[in-house]
C-alpha positions as CSV (number, residue, x, y, z in Angstrom):
1,X,104.1,-43.1,-109.7
2,X,103.6,-42.3,-106.0
3,X,105.8,-39.6,-104.8
4,X,104.8,-39.7,-101.1
5,X,103.4,-36.2,-101.2
6,X,105.3,-33.0,-100.3
7,X,108.3,-33.2,-98.1
8,X,108.3,-29.6,-96.9
9,X,105.0,-28.0,-97.6
10,X,104.5,-24.4,-96.4
11,X,101.6,-22.0,-96.2
12,X,102.3,-18.2,-95.8
13,X,100.0,-15.2,-95.6
14,X,101.5,-12.0,-96.9
15,X,99.4,-8.8,-97.1
16,X,96.2,-10.9,-96.6
17,X,97.1,-13.1,-99.6
18,X,97.6,-16.8,-99.0
19,X,100.6,-18.6,-100.7
20,X,101.1,-22.3,-100.6
21,X,104.2,-24.1,-101.8
22,X,104.4,-27.8,-101.8
23,X,108.2,-28.1,-101.8
24,X,110.0,-31.1,-103.1
25,X,108.3,-34.5,-103.1
26,X,109.0,-37.0,-100.4
27,X,110.4,-39.3,-103.0
28,X,113.0,-36.8,-104.1
29,X,113.9,-36.1,-100.4
30,X,114.4,-39.8,-99.7
31,X,116.4,-40.3,-102.9
32,X,118.6,-37.4,-102.0
33,X,119.2,-38.7,-98.5
34,X,120.1,-42.2,-100.0
35,X,122.4,-40.7,-102.5
36,X,124.2,-38.6,-99.9
37,X,125.0,-41.8,-98.0
38,X,126.1,-43.7,-101.1
39,X,128.3,-40.9,-102.4
40,X,129.7,-40.3,-98.9
41,X,131.4,-43.7,-99.0
42,X,135.1,-43.3,-99.8
43,X,134.9,-46.4,-102.1
44,X,132.2,-44.7,-104.3
45,X,133.5,-45.3,-107.9
46,X,131.8,-45.9,-111.2
47,X,128.9,-44.5,-113.2
48,X,127.0,-42.0,-111.0
49,X,123.8,-42.7,-112.9
50,X,123.8,-46.1,-111.3
51,X,123.8,-44.5,-107.9
52,X,121.0,-42.2,-108.8
53,X,118.9,-45.2,-110.0
54,X,119.7,-47.1,-106.8
55,X,118.8,-44.0,-104.7
56,X,115.4,-43.8,-106.3
57,X,114.8,-47.5,-105.8
58,X,115.6,-46.9,-102.1
59,X,113.1,-43.9,-102.0
60,X,110.4,-46.0,-103.7
61,X,110.9,-48.8,-101.1
62,X,110.6,-46.3,-98.3
63,X,107.3,-44.9,-99.7
64,X,106.0,-48.4,-100.2
65,X,106.9,-49.3,-96.6
66,X,105.3,-46.1,-95.2
67,X,102.0,-47.0,-96.9
68,X,101.7,-50.4,-95.3
69,X,99.3,-50.5,-92.4
70,X,100.9,-50.9,-89.0
71,X,100.4,-54.3,-87.3
């Protein structure tokens, strides 16, 4: 499954040693943002696992759209 790569990669150098952290995946970031919007709705009721599933569907759609070539 494509995850869109890292959302917040970082590279640090401490005492002449390199450290790289990939951070969360872009898929997780997109899903979290979608979930925040869904759960912020005052009418949000029901099984929250349904919201999580929908959030990842939104994230997958965002990644697929990003991968399309621009016209």
